C-alpha angles and dihedrals in degrees: 000000000000123000114259129212133177116209116192117183105219142023096261091047089048091051092048092048092046088051094049093045094044092247096310106194090221090073105106119186116230125196099238142324093291092057090049086055094049093048093044092050091052100041116122116263093245092057124099108212127194113191118199112203146151121254095260123181091230110061118190108249093244090068096053093101098045109119127215110247100167137013138176145103092041091303128109124191116205130182134197109233116251093006135085092240121125138177123208102200120199112211118255100337138315093273096053089041091055093045092050093047092047090051091049093058100032099252117152110219090205089065086063091046095253126129119247091217111100095220095047091046090048091054091051093048093051091068120105087226090068088082090066099031108128092202090055090050090050091049091051090049092049093049091047093047090051091050094241104203096237091051091049090049094050092047090051091051092048091049090053095047101038107062 
């Protein structure tokens, strides 16, 4: 059985992925999309890697030949041909993904002490402290409990890839 690693690009993405995988120890935080690219390029052949990134305008060159194999609910799944390397891409970024999902299931971000403005929310989510933020954990639980469509989609993808 090949080795498996999850590689989220930021602290909020890491927290979300840890939440969805029930704190899987194979989740390894990367410092940005570029670092995800460097690590993915250099990963051993017998390793399955699942990157978890935002839909940035600047895509590291290594990811140019990843093909879209699934898309919906603000989530895109890409795969590198002939390798067990995947990207789960959150559209546009974690903050807009959370706002959209909250709107889909009727959750008020303000009730979890988060701003509804995408820029203000983005600034808050970029903090290292977001990983330990109890309000963020409660928001993730609420979105998951209400079957927010993006959460359902990511869980489905993870269930397909992690056998």
